[in-house]
NURO-338612 format. One line per 8 residues: for each residue x, y, z of N, C-alpha, C. Coordinates in steps of 0.1 Angstrom, whole numbers, plus 5000, padded with zeros to 4 digits. Layout:
BEGIN
X,Y,Z,X,Y,Z,X,Y,Z; ...;
//
This chain:
BEGIN
4996,4928,5104,4985,4938,5102,4994,4952,5099; 5007,4946,5096,5014,4960,5091,4998,4964,5073; 5000,4977,5072,4992,4977,5057,5004,4990,5053; 5007,4987,5039,5010,4999,5032,5002,5006,5016; 4996,5018,5015,4992,5023,5008,5000,5032,5001; 4997,5031,4985,5004,5042,4979,4992,5050,4967; 4991,5063,4970,4984,5069,4966,4993,5074,4957; 4994,5076,4935,4998,5084,4928,4990,5094,4923;
5000,5107,4927,4996,5119,4919,5001,5122,4908; 4991,5119,4900,4996,5127,4888,4988,5136,4883; 4997,5148,4892,4992,5166,4887,4994,5169,4880; 5009,5165,4872,5013,5172,4862,5007,5175,4848; 5009,5182,4837,5003,5193,4831,4997,5181,4818; 5005,5170,4819,5001,5158,4807,4988,5156,4809; 4983,5157,4821,4967,5154,4827,4958,5158,4818; 4960,5173,4821,4951,5184,4810,4950,5181,4799;
4954,5174,4785,4950,5170,4779,4944,5159,4774; 4935,5153,4762,4931,5143,4760,4944,5136,4749; 4960,5142,4748,4967,5140,4744,4978,5135,4755; 4977,5129,4760,4991,5129,4767,5003,5125,4768; 5001,5133,4753,5023,5136,4750,5022,5151,4756; 5011,5159,4758,5014,5172,4749,5022,5179,4768; 5028,5190,4764,5031,5193,4778,5031,5210,4773; 5039,5221,4785,5032,5233,4790,5040,5242,4778;
5035,5248,4771,5040,5255,4763,5050,5269,4769; 5063,5273,4763,5069,5276,4775,5064,5290,4779; 5067,5292,4793,5063,5302,4801,5054,5302,4809; 5046,5293,4803,5035,5289,4810,5033,5282,4824; 5027,5280,4833,5026,5273,4846,5016,5271,4848; 5012,5260,4856,5002,5251,4861,5007,5253,4874; 4997,5247,4884,4988,5245,4895,4984,5237,4896; 4983,5229,4912,4974,5215,4913,4974,5209,4925;
4959,5209,4929,4955,5203,4938,4948,5191,4939; 4948,5183,4947,4940,5167,4945,4934,5166,4961; 4922,5158,4965,4917,5157,4973,4914,5145,4973; 4918,5134,4982,4915,5118,4981,4911,5114,4991; 4896,5108,4989,4891,5103,5004,4891,5084,5000; 4891,5074,5006,4894,5066,5005,4876,5061,5011; 4874,5047,5006,4865,5039,5015,4871,5036,5033; 4864,5031,5033,4869,5019,5047,4877,5009,5042;
4890,5010,5048,4894,4997,5039,4897,4983,5055; 4887,4975,5045,4886,4966,5054,4891,4953,5051; 4897,4948,5038,4906,4936,5032,4911,4938,5026; 4922,4927,5024,4931,4933,5016,4929,4919,5003; 4937,4916,4994,4939,4908,4982,4955,4899,4986; 4949,4888,4989,4967,4885,5000,4969,4876,4982; 4977,4866,4989,4988,4861,4980,4985,4851,4971; 4971,4847,4969,4966,4836,4960,4956,4844,4957;
4955,4859,4958,4947,4869,4943,4933,4867,4958; 4931,4864,4965,4912,4861,4972,4914,4874,4978; 4903,4875,4984,4904,4891,4997,4906,4884,5006; 4910,4891,5020,4911,4885,5029,4912,4898,5041; 4907,4896,5056,4904,4903,5062,4916,4914,5063; 4911,4928,5067,4927,4935,5069,4937,4928,5083; 4927,4929,5089,4934,4923,5105,4939,4904,5100; 4950,4904,5111,4953,4886,5110,4943,4879,5118;
4944,4871,5113,4938,4857,5121,4946,4851,5130; 4949,4845,5144,4962,4834,5143,4955,4826,5159; 4960,4818,5162,4957,4807,5167,4969,4807,5175; 4971,4803,5192,4983,4797,5195,4980,4786,5204; 4987,4776,5200,4984,4765,5201,5002,4757,5211; 5004,4744,5213,5014,4740,5216,5030,4745,5204; 5023,4742,5193,5040,4747,5184,5042,4763,5184; 5035,4766,5183,5032,4781,5188,5039,4787,5204;
5037,4780,5217,5044,4780,5226,5055,4773,5225; 5060,4764,5218,5077,4760,5216,5086,4773,5205; 5080,4778,5198,5083,4792,5190,5087,4805,5203; 5073,4810,5204,5076,4820,5218,5087,4817,5228; 5085,4802,5234,5097,4799,5244,5115,4800,5240; 5114,4795,5228,5124,4790,5223,5125,4773,5229; 5119,4770,5235,5120,4758,5235,5120,4744,5226; 5127,4741,5222,5123,4731,5212,5118,4717,5222;
5107,4714,5222,5105,4699,5228,5095,4693,5219; 5097,4679,5225,5092,4670,5210,5087,4658,5218; 5072,4654,5217,5066,4643,5222,5077,4634,5221; 5076,4625,5229,5083,4613,5228,5075,4601,5228; 5056,4603,5236,5050,4587,5231,5034,4593,5225; 5034,4580,5222,5017,4583,5214,5012,4592,5221; 5006,4591,5231,4997,4595,5241,5005,4613,5240; 5018,4618,5249,5028,4630,5245,5022,4637,5233;
5019,4630,5222,5022,4632,5209,5006,4639,5207; 4993,4630,5211,4981,4630,5208,4980,4646,5214; 4986,4648,5231,4978,4658,5237,4990,4671,5233; 4996,4667,5224,5009,4679,5218,4997,4685,5207; 4996,4679,5199,4985,4682,5190,4972,4686,5194; 4967,4684,5201,4952,4688,5212,4953,4705,5217; 4966,4708,5221,4965,4716,5231,4963,4731,5220; 4953,4734,5228,4953,4749,5220,4949,4761,5232;
4952,4769,5234,4951,4779,5242,4942,4790,5236; 4938,4795,5220,4929,4797,5221,4928,4804,5206; 4917,4807,5197,4920,4810,5188,4916,4826,5183; 4927,4834,5176,4921,4851,5178,4915,4854,5162; 4912,4867,5162,4908,4877,5154,4915,4891,5160; 4921,4895,5145,4923,4913,5148,4917,4920,5141; 4901,4925,5144,4894,4934,5133,4901,4945,5131; 4905,4946,5120,4908,4962,5115,4902,4966,5101;
4903,4977,5104,4896,4987,5091,4905,5000,5092; 4904,5005,5083,4918,5019,5078,4904,5029,5070; 4911,5042,5069,4903,5047,5059,4914,5062,5062; 4917,5070,5046,4930,5081,5046,4918,5088,5038; 4924,5104,5042,4924,5117,5034,4936,5123,5030; 4935,5122,5016,4945,5125,5013,4949,5142,5003; 4957,5150,5007,4957,5167,5000,4969,5162,4991; 4969,5164,4980,4986,5166,4972,4978,5178,4965;
4995,5182,4963,4996,5196,4954,5009,5193,4945; 5004,5201,4934,5018,5200,4922,5020,5214,4916; 5029,5218,4907,5033,5229,4898,5040,5221,4889; 5037,5228,4877,5048,5230,4867,5051,5237,4859; 5059,5241,4850,5063,5250,4843,5071,5245,4832; 5061,5251,4819,5074,5250,4808,5084,5258,4805; 5098,5256,4801,5107,5260,4802,5112,5262,4788; 5106,5250,4775,5104,5251,4764,5092,5250,4756;
5091,5248,4748,5077,5244,4740,5074,5228,4743; 5084,5221,4741,5085,5209,4742,5091,5203,4754; 5093,5208,4767,5102,5205,4779,5094,5214,4792; 5093,5206,4803,5085,5212,4810,5094,5205,4822; 5090,5212,4835,5093,5208,4850,5080,5206,4857; 5085,5196,4865,5069,5196,4877,5074,5189,4888; 5065,5193,4897,5068,5188,4911,5052,5184,4919; 5055,5171,4930,5041,5170,4935,5048,5162,4949;
5037,5167,4958,5036,5161,4968,5025,5156,4980; 5022,5149,4984,5007,5153,4991,5009,5149,5007; 4998,5154,5013,4997,5152,5028,4992,5144,5032; 4990,5134,5038,4982,5117,5045,4979,5125,5059; 4965,5120,5058,4957,5117,5072,4952,5104,5071; 4956,5093,5084,4952,5085,5082,4946,5077,5096; 4937,5068,5097,4929,5066,5110,4926,5048,5108; 4935,5044,5120,4929,5026,5119,4925,5023,5130;
4916,5014,5127,4908,5010,5139,4915,4994,5144; 4919,4987,5154,4922,4979,5153,4914,4972,5170; 4914,4960,5168,4903,4954,5180,4910,4941,5182; 4911,4933,5188,4918,4914,5192,4904,4911,5196; 4897,4901,5192,4885,4891,5195,4891,4878,5194; 4885,4873,5205,4889,4856,5207,4881,4851,5200; 4880,4844,5189,4871,4830,5182,4869,4820,5188; 4879,4810,5194,4874,4799,5202,4885,4798,5213;
4882,4787,5222,4885,4787,5241,4899,4777,5238; 4901,4776,5248,4914,4766,5252,4907,4755,5251; 4919,4746,5254,4914,4727,5251,4921,4722,5265; 4924,4724,5273,4932,4727,5286,4923,4713,5293; 4910,4714,5294,4903,4699,5303,4906,4689,5292; 4900,4688,5278,4904,4676,5268,4919,4672,5272; 4931,4681,5267,4941,4676,5267,4950,4670,5282; 4944,4675,5294,4947,4672,5305,4938,4655,5305;
4927,4652,5298,4925,4641,5300,4935,4629,5291; 4935,4632,5282,4944,4628,5273,4958,4620,5284; 4962,4631,5287,4976,4634,5289,4975,4618,5304; 4961,4621,5316,4961,4613,5326,4956,4597,5320; 4948,4595,5305,4947,4585,5303,4958,4575,5300; 4971,4585,5294,4988,4578,5294,4991,4580,5306; 4985,4582,5319,4994,4578,5334,5002,4588,5334; 5002,4600,5323,5009,4611,5333,4997,4626,5338;
4997,4617,5352,4988,4626,5359,4992,4647,5363; 5006,4643,5369,5014,4656,5369,5014,4664,5354; 5016,4662,5348,5012,4671,5334,5002,4674,5336; 4990,4661,5334,4975,4670,5334,4973,4680,5344; 4980,4678,5354,4975,4687,5366,4980,4702,5360; 4993,4707,5357,4999,4713,5351,4992,4724,5340; 4982,4712,5330,4978,4722,5313,4965,4725,5320; 4960,4719,5333,4942,4727,5334,4947,4735,5347;
4962,4740,5352,4964,4748,5358,4970,4763,5352; 4971,4760,5338,4970,4771,5329,4962,4780,5332; 4969,4797,5325,4965,4806,5327,4954,4807,5314; 4940,4809,5313,4933,4811,5303,4936,4825,5296; 4935,4820,5284,4943,4836,5279,4929,4841,5266; 4926,4850,5274,4914,4862,5273,4922,4870,5261; 4912,4884,5256,4917,4892,5244,4930,4897,5255; 4925,4904,5272,4934,4914,5278,4948,4908,5280;
4948,4894,5283,4956,4886,5279,4964,4888,5270; 4962,4883,5263,4969,4886,5248,4976,4901,5244; 4969,4911,5247,4975,4924,5251,4981,4928,5259; 4982,4921,5269,4994,4922,5281,5010,4918,5270; 5004,4903,5268,5017,4900,5263,5024,4911,5248; 5016,4916,5241,5016,4920,5229,5028,4933,5233; 5023,4942,5247,5023,4951,5250,5039,4948,5257; 5038,4940,5269,5045,4932,5282,5058,4924,5275;
5057,4918,5272,5068,4910,5264,5072,4910,5250; 5064,4915,5242,5067,4918,5231,5071,4937,5230; 5067,4945,5236,5073,4957,5236,5069,4964,5226; 5051,4962,5218,5050,4968,5212,5040,4976,5219; 5034,4987,5210,5019,4999,5218,5009,4993,5215; 5001,4997,5225,4986,4980,5227,4980,4988,5212; 4973,4974,5206,4966,4975,5194,4953,4980,5197; 4947,4994,5192,4935,4998,5192,4937,5009,5183;
4929,5020,5184,4929,5034,5171,4943,5038,5170; 4947,5041,5162,4963,5049,5155,4956,5058,5145; 4959,5070,5151,4960,5083,5142,4968,5089,5140; 4975,5095,5124,4989,5100,5121,4983,5107,5106; 4993,5118,5110,4990,5125,5096,5005,5133,5095; 5010,5136,5082,5019,5136,5074,5022,5137,5060; 5039,5139,5057,5039,5141,5042,5041,5125,5037; 5038,5130,5024,5047,5115,5014,5055,5122,5010;
5059,5114,5003,5072,5113,4997,5071,5120,4985; 5082,5127,4980,5079,5136,4970,5085,5136,4955; 5079,5136,4942,5083,5138,4930,5088,5149,4924; 5096,5148,4915,5105,5155,4911,5105,5152,4894; 5102,5157,4884,5105,5152,4867,5105,5161,4861; 5111,5163,4851,5114,5166,4836,5105,5160,4822; 5094,5167,4817,5088,5156,4805,5093,5167,4797; 5096,5157,4781,5105,5163,4772,5094,5158,4757;
5083,5166,4751,5079,5161,4743,5087,5155,4729; 5088,5143,4726,5099,5135,4721,5094,5138,4702; 5078,5137,4700,5070,5136,4690,5057,5138,4694; 5055,5150,4676,5039,5157,4676,5034,5152,4664; 5028,5147,4659,5024,5145,4646,5011,5153,4642; 5004,5160,4654,4995,5166,4657,4983,5153,4662; 4980,5140,4655,4971,5127,4660,4977,5121,4666; 4990,5118,4671,4996,5111,4679,5009,5116,4680;
5015,5111,4691,5030,5118,4699,5032,5106,4711; 5046,5114,4709,5053,5104,4721,5056,5115,4732; 5061,5109,4747,5064,5121,4759,5076,5111,4764; 5084,5114,4767,5092,5109,4776,5098,5116,4785; 5096,5111,4799,5100,5120,4816,5107,5111,4822; 5119,5115,4829,5126,5110,4839,5123,5117,4849; 5126,5109,4863,5124,5120,4874,5128,5110,4886; 5127,5117,4898,5130,5112,4912,5121,5110,4920;
5119,5105,4930,5108,5103,4941,5116,5102,4951; 5117,5114,4960,5129,5116,4973,5117,5112,4990; 5125,5107,4993,5121,5098,5005,5117,5108,5017; 5105,5121,5016,5101,5129,5026,5092,5123,5033; 5086,5109,5028,5070,5108,5038,5079,5101,5052; 5069,5098,5062,5072,5096,5075,5072,5080,5070; 5070,5073,5079,5082,5060,5074,5072,5048,5087; 5071,5037,5083,5063,5025,5096,5073,5025,5108;
5067,5028,5119,5067,5027,5130,5070,5009,5138; 5087,5009,5138,5083,4988,5141,5079,4985,5156; 5074,4994,5165,5065,4995,5179,5053,4993,5173; 5047,5005,5163,5035,5000,5164,5026,4985,5155; 5020,4981,5152,5020,4968,5148,5007,4975,5136; 4997,4983,5138,4988,4990,5132,4992,5005,5127; 5003,5008,5127,5006,5018,5118,5013,5015,5103; 5006,5028,5099,5011,5034,5083,5017,5041,5078;
5031,5037,5069,5040,5045,5063,5035,5051,5051; 5034,5066,5054,5030,5075,5039,5049,5078,5031; 5053,5071,5035,5063,5066,5027,5075,5057,5029; 5085,5052,5021,5088,5040,5022,5105,5042,5026; 5109,5058,5028,5121,5057,5031,5140,5055,5025; 5134,5053,5006,5144,5048,5000,5143,5062,4985; 5153,5064,4983,5154,5075,4966,5149,5064,4961; 5142,5073,4947,5138,5061,4939,5137,5072,4925;
5139,5060,4915,5141,5068,4902,5134,5061,4890; 5130,5071,4884,5118,5064,4870,5120,5067,4859; 5116,5058,4851,5116,5070,4835,5102,5062,4831; 5095,5077,4828,5081,5070,4820,5077,5080,4807; 5069,5067,4798,5069,5074,4782,5051,5076,4784; 5044,5081,4774,5035,5083,4775,5031,5088,4756; 5023,5079,4751,5018,5076,4740,5001,5080,4738; 4998,5082,4727,4984,5084,4722,4979,5085,4709;
4967,5083,4707,4962,5088,4692,4949,5095,4692; 4947,5107,4685,4930,5113,4684,4929,5103,4672; 4916,5097,4675,4903,5100,4660,4900,5111,4661; 4898,5118,4663,4890,5128,4659,4888,5139,4676; 4882,5148,4674,4882,5158,4682,4870,5155,4694; 4865,5139,4689,4858,5135,4704,4857,5128,4704; 4870,5117,4702,4874,5105,4706,4889,5103,4709; 4898,5100,4715,4913,5097,4718,4917,5089,4727;
4929,5079,4724,4930,5070,4731,4948,5077,4739; 4947,5072,4755,4958,5080,4756,4966,5065,4766; 4984,5059,4765,4989,5050,4772,4998,5059,4777; 5002,5052,4795,5015,5057,4798,5023,5044,4803; 5034,5045,4802,5042,5034,4809,5055,5038,4818; 5059,5035,4830,5065,5039,4840,5073,5023,4844; 5085,5027,4845,5097,5018,4853,5101,5023,4865; 5103,5021,4879,5107,5029,4891,5121,5018,4893;
5129,5024,4896,5137,5018,4904,5142,5020,4916; 5137,5019,4930,5142,5016,4939,5158,5013,4946; 5160,5023,4954,5176,5021,4959,5172,5017,4974; 5186,5008,4975,5185,5002,4988,5186,5016,4999; 5185,5014,5011,5183,5024,5026,5188,5012,5035; 5193,5023,5046,5190,5011,5057,5176,5009,5070; 5175,5004,5073,5162,5005,5085,5163,4997,5097; 5160,5001,5102,5158,4991,5122,5141,4985,5119;
5143,4972,5118,5129,4967,5120,5131,4956,5128; 5117,4947,5128,5116,4938,5142,5125,4922,5136; 5127,4916,5141,5135,4904,5135,5128,4896,5137; 5118,4889,5127,5110,4880,5127,5119,4866,5126; 5109,4855,5135,5115,4844,5137,5108,4833,5131; 5095,4834,5121,5092,4829,5114,5083,4837,5104; 5087,4833,5093,5073,4837,5080,5057,4842,5085; 5055,4829,5090,5045,4835,5097,5035,4836,5106;
5045,4839,5117,5048,4847,5129,5053,4857,5133; 5046,4870,5133,5046,4887,5127,5054,4890,5143; 5052,4884,5154,5059,4893,5163,5075,4887,5169; 5079,4899,5178,5092,4896,5179,5096,4904,5184; 5102,4899,5197,5106,4908,5204,5124,4916,5203; 5131,4914,5192,5139,4924,5188,5138,4928,5177; 5151,4937,5177,5154,4948,5166,5168,4947,5160; 5166,4946,5145,5180,4946,5140,5185,4958,5130;
5194,4956,5123,5200,4971,5110,5199,4961,5101; 5185,4963,5088,5187,4958,5074,5190,4966,5062; 5197,4962,5057,5197,4968,5046,5182,4964,5035; 5174,4975,5031,5162,4972,5028,5163,4979,5013; 5164,4969,5001,5158,4972,4987,5143,4963,4986; 5131,4974,4983,5121,4970,4980,5119,4969,4962; 5113,4962,4961,5111,4955,4945,5106,4968,4936; 5112,4966,4924,5114,4975,4918,5099,4975,4910;
5093,4989,4902,5081,4985,4900,5077,4989,4884; 5068,4981,4876,5060,4982,4867,5046,4993,4869; 5044,5002,4861,5033,5009,4860,5029,5010,4845; 5012,5006,4844,5009,5006,4828,4995,5009,4825; 4990,5021,4821,4980,5031,4822,4972,5026,4807; 4962,5030,4805,4956,5027,4795,4941,5041,4795; 4939,5045,4788,4924,5054,4789,4923,5060,4776; 4903,5056,4774,4898,5063,4765,4890,5079,4771;
4890,5089,4761,4886,5099,4766,4872,5104,4755; 4863,5102,4762,4853,5110,4751,4852,5124,4756; 4848,5131,4745,4845,5145,4742,4830,5149,4743; 4828,5154,4755,4808,5154,4745,4809,5169,4739; 4817,5178,4750,4816,5193,4743,4831,5198,4749; 4834,5214,4744,4848,5216,4749,4848,5218,4762; 4837,5216,4770,4836,5220,4784,4836,5203,4790; 4828,5194,4784,4825,5183,4793,4835,5172,4786;
4842,5164,4791,4848,5150,4790,4845,5135,4801; 4848,5127,4792,4845,5113,4800,4857,5104,4799; 4862,5097,4810,4878,5092,4808,4878,5079,4817; 4873,5069,4812,4873,5056,4818,4892,5050,4814; 4894,5050,4827,4908,5042,4827,4912,5034,4832; 4917,5019,4826,4926,5007,4832,4943,5014,4837; 4943,5007,4851,4955,5010,4857,4963,4993,4863; 4975,4995,4859,4984,4978,4865,4996,4983,4872;
4995,4976,4878,5012,4977,4887,5019,4963,4890; 5028,4961,4890,5037,4949,4894,5047,4952,4899; 5049,4948,4915,5063,4955,4924,5073,4941,4924; 5080,4941,4923,5091,4923,4923,5094,4925,4940; 5099,4909,4945,5096,4911,4958,5110,4920,4960; 5112,4922,4974,5121,4929,4985,5131,4921,4987; 5142,4929,4989,5155,4919,4993,5158,4926,5004; 5164,4918,5015,5169,4924,5029,5180,4916,5031;
5191,4926,5037,5202,4918,5038,5206,4922,5049; 5211,4913,5060,5215,4917,5075,5224,4902,5081; 5230,4906,5094,5234,4898,5102,5224,4882,5097; 5213,4886,5099,5204,4876,5102,5196,4870,5094; 5203,4857,5088,5197,4854,5074,5186,4845,5075; 5179,4839,5084,5164,4837,5084,5158,4849,5081; 5157,4855,5092,5152,4866,5092,5152,4875,5076; 5162,4873,5073,5160,4881,5059,5150,4874,5046;
5156,4857,5049,5140,4850,5039,5129,4853,5046; 5128,4855,5059,5113,4858,5060,5105,4870,5056; 5114,4877,5056,5109,4893,5055,5106,4890,5037; 5115,4887,5030,5115,4884,5016,5104,4879,5010; 5099,4866,5020,5087,4859,5016,5072,4870,5012; 5069,4864,5001,5057,4870,4998,5055,4883,5000; 5064,4891,4994,5068,4905,4991,5066,4912,4979; 5064,4906,4968,5060,4913,4956,5044,4917,4956;
5040,4924,4946,5028,4931,4944,5023,4933,4933; 5007,4928,4928,5006,4934,4918,4988,4938,4920; 4986,4950,4916,4974,4954,4913,4966,4960,4901; 4953,4958,4899,4944,4962,4889,4935,4972,4892; 4934,4978,4884,4922,4990,4889,4915,4993,4878; 4905,5002,4883,4895,5010,4872,4896,5022,4881; 4893,5032,4867,4890,5048,4872,4878,5048,4861; 4870,5062,4867,4865,5066,4860,4858,5082,4860;
4867,5088,4851,4867,5104,4850,4858,5113,4848; 4853,5124,4854,4844,5134,4844,4854,5145,4843; 4854,5151,4834,4863,5163,4834,4854,5178,4827; 4856,5184,4835,4851,5198,4834,4861,5210,4833; 4858,5211,4818,4875,5225,4817,4872,5235,4811; 4876,5246,4809,4873,5256,4804,4887,5261,4792; 4893,5248,4791,4908,5253,4783,4908,5251,4770; 4896,5249,4760,4894,5242,4749,4886,5260,4744;
4876,5266,4754,4873,5276,4753,4878,5287,4755; 4889,5286,4764,4903,5298,4767,4911,5296,4755; 4916,5291,4750,4923,5288,4736,4917,5292,4724; 4899,5293,4723,4893,5294,4716,4886,5316,4714; 4893,5318,4726,4888,5326,4735,4875,5334,4737; 4866,5319,4744,4854,5320,4746,4855,5326,4762; 4865,5319,4768,4862,5322,4785,4880,5326,4790; 4877,5335,4801,4889,5341,4800,4901,5334,4811;
4891,5321,4817,4900,5313,4827,4906,5300,4825; 4920,5297,4821,4920,5284,4815,4922,5277,4827; 4914,5267,4830,4914,5259,4845,4904,5246,4842; 4905,5236,4849,4905,5221,4852,4899,5216,4863; 4886,5208,4862,4883,5202,4872,4882,5189,4875; 4885,5181,4876,4883,5162,4873,4881,5157,4886; 4866,5147,4884,4858,5140,4892,4862,5125,4891; 4874,5119,4898,4877,5106,4897,4871,5099,4908;
4865,5084,4904,4861,5078,4910,4866,5063,4906; 4874,5056,4916,4889,5044,4914,4883,5032,4923; 4887,5026,4918,4882,5009,4924,4895,4992,4921; 4903,4998,4930,4910,4981,4929,4900,4970,4927; 4901,4961,4921,4895,4954,4913,4896,4935,4917; 4914,4937,4917,4921,4923,4920,4936,4931,4921; 4942,4920,4927,4960,4924,4935,4964,4909,4943; 4973,4916,4941,4984,4906,4956,4987,4911,4965;
4987,4909,4978,4990,4917,4988,4988,4932,4984; 4983,4942,4982,4975,4950,4979,4959,4952,4987; 4957,4965,4995,4945,4966,4997,4932,4970,4988; 4922,4963,4994,4910,4962,4985,4904,4974,4992; 4905,4986,4978,4902,4999,4984,4897,5001,4969; 4887,5013,4977,4880,5024,4968,4881,5040,4974; 4886,5049,4962,4886,5058,4966,4878,5071,4956; 4875,5083,4961,4869,5093,4952,4877,5107,4955;
4878,5111,4942,4894,5124,4941,4883,5135,4935; 4893,5145,4939,4886,5159,4934,4899,5161,4935; 4898,5169,4916,4916,5172,4913,4908,5189,4907; 4914,5200,4909,4915,5218,4906,4928,5218,4899; 4931,5224,4884,4944,5225,4882,4939,5240,4873; 4952,5247,4871,4947,5261,4865,4960,5267,4861; 4958,5274,4847,4970,5274,4842,4973,5286,4841; 4985,5291,4843,4990,5311,4845,4998,5314,4840;
//
């Protein structure tokens, strides 16, 4: 049920221009604001790339009871084996949906005509709804009859007297045995991680150019609470450094292309986490200290800008993200492997931007205020271990 959403706020000035290699002139500043509203998120792209519900589906049977109790029972006779395989406490689903509203702010300042500084941070508001639903009942009576047919009447009576585990029972086990907060509605708000960087224009040939910018991402965001299953972290708790290049080509005043590539290295940090006992069963009663290094990331973007007038432009965008598997180090060697299992991520998304800009009219002395409004519609179209989400963004930027 853990959900991690990442929103990238490129409020920096290079997005002001069709030419992605441009920076602010010396002494010019920019402020930016972005509001992001997601759709209701109800599914993920799972490890094989297909969509699956956001909440978990699970069953409690004889092997699960063995795992929870820590008692390694093994059936010895064919009758016991048949009863063991047949025993089912119940099947359950955690119905879940999430929605977020995010406010991002940014600032940039031209140091020279080739170099500028920038910074940006976002403030998140999140709401996750979750509810336990039983989808299949127990098989106590059928299992008891199997045992009786093999002469094990005492064990059969014990099976018949087991507690029927309805939704309230499962919630009680989660809170009383595992010591998690109750599954239900979750609300939170807080800052995300802060990005700071330097943009330097390496090449500008008029119709083509190249921009390079390194930067850091500071761990200012709130993190996952290991005691809340439906909690969402607004930051990952570790320092990141990145390097990005941007280049493009202007065909004419009406058509241009741009691309960016970013590599992000994530440093390790210490975290208190639940110690998993299986890679397929998420609940755990114990906590431990882990040195966690989330995988390094690759981000690539390609866009085409079509300028209808000096005031209006349309930009379709394709984005790709790949994150390497995470690594965990602790005294719990098996738990390290369970946490690392299936921890890589892939995301393919498309974006369509409508831009209303007074920058060109300002440069032509036809308008007094250099500003820009972007309307972005973004959709994740495929991926691995990422949410299936849509979002709508409104951006405002102003030069001064």
